[in-house]
C-alpha positions, 0 to 999 in steps of 0.5 A: 500500500505504501507503493500506491500512496504518494502523500498523506495530508492532514486536513484538520483533526477529523479529515485526512486526504490521501494522494495516490500515485495512480488510479487505485480502484481498491483504495477503499477496499483495503482502507475501509474493510477487513481486507486489511487492517490499514484503516484501523484508527489508533491514537498515535500519542498514546501508542508512542507513550505506552509502546506495543506491549503497553497498548496490548495490555490496555488498548484504546480505539474508536469503537462503541465499546471501551476496554476494561480488562483481559485475561490473555487467552481466556476473556476480554471485558468491554464496557459501552462507550456512551459518547460513541458517535453513532448511538449509545450501545444497548448492551452495556457490558460485553464479556468475550470468552475464548472457548476452543471446543465448539461442543462446549460453546454450544453447551454454554448457550444451551445452559444460559452460561453464554448468550451467543456462541460463534462458529459452531460445527454442524453436529454441535449446532444440530444438537442445540437447534431444538433446545428451548429458546435457542436459535441457530443463525448463519452468517453471510460473510465472505468465507470459503473452503477450497482444496489447494493443489500445491504441486500442480506446477511441478512437471514431476508431480502427479498433480501436474495432470489436470485429470487428477485435479478434476478427479478431486473435484468430481469426488467431492459431495459438496451437498453432503458436506454442506448438510453434515457440517453446515446444516445446509446453510453453506452453498456449494462453491464453483470458484474460490471467491465467495459469492457475496463478494463484489465481482465474484463469478457466479457459477455452479459447483462441479457435480458430484460424480464418483464414477467420473472421478475414478475414470479420470484416475484411470485415464491418468494412469492410476486405475487402482487409485493413488496414494496422496499422502498427508492432507492438511486441513485448516483447523477449527472445522473438523466435520468439513475436513473429515467429510472431504477426506472420506470423499477422496478416499472413497474414489481411490485418492488415498489421504491421511488427515494431518492434524495441525494447530491453527497458528502452525497451519497459517505459518506453514501455509505462508512458508509454502510447506504444506502437503501437496493437497490441503484444505484452505479457507479465508474469511477476510472481506474485500472483493474478487480482486483482493482474493486474486491478489492473495491466492491466485496470482503468482506473487500472492502471499498464499499462492503456490504458483500461477500463470503469466496471463493471469498475472497480466490480467490482475495488473490490468484490472488493478488500474481499471476505473470502468467497473464493467470492464474491470468486472469482465477482467476479473470474471476472466481470471476466475474462469481461467482458474476453473478451466485450468482446474487450479483449485477444488472449491468446496463451499461458501462458509456460513458460520453457525451461531447459537443464539440464547433466549436472552438475545432479542436482536442478534444483528448477525448479518447486519454488517455486510460480509462480517461474521460478527454482529453489530455489537452496539445494535444488539438487544437483550432482555432485561 
């Protein structure tokens, strides 16, 4: 982003003007959404005085709630800020607890220990959906699962053959995965850009055809299937991972699920050291271009390779101010990922949240492409 910005001008205490080197259609995408953290407003004087460690212990921001206390890794306590510019928050105190096990989070809502439990796994959400006063509310945020073929650009790798990659796509019972892991809330995906994003190519998911998958394996020289080794899956979604592994094994793409901690997964992903097949996911906001930048073009932080023509198209759209022309270029890029079988999209994630009986207004989905509620607008029973 430093390369795009020529100068930052302070106009007055509440107005900042950015001078760009060239047209940049995605300026507000990066500065105004969670596509990056560039637009977060921090008090420079306070941050300078306290340092990074001091700021972590007692942060100050510009939102509807102010920091009260934290127990690192366990909980954060926030208190409503009555002078917030938009409105006085309805809920006066928020206690956010870190509970790694989805089963425990679901039980906390059922017993009334928690009012909202985020990101429940399908079986856990199903277990409480008929509990008295409990509702399951799905998000519509920009998140998606897909399988990466990390070695597809290596001529010596079996995954260089598009027939093998296509076999993976036919092997996936996306509707079945959606039902088991997402209670049918998660639409099967045909491309790795979430359908709620601007410029996302709206295409159908590949059909589930295990017979075709086995045929393609045989045509590629693997009539008895292939030992594909370890299969890493982004942690936190065990039912999705297990369903994918079962689908692959059932057609002869023999994989073993490799357990990893979340921080290790992300670090290894960035270092390009994950196995040849792995299940990725991303939930940051933005648009199709920001997803292309990170995962599809060859210089992307999480990309394992790429193609010169896609790289050229990415650069072209980045400076195109005509929305229709830009959308057409991004459609072309996404179609090329399908034609070349660069990925095996699985499904858009609709995070399942358990809502307890005290919550009368949950505001899930009120903030576009965000998995979290509009906290200042939430309402609970007195």
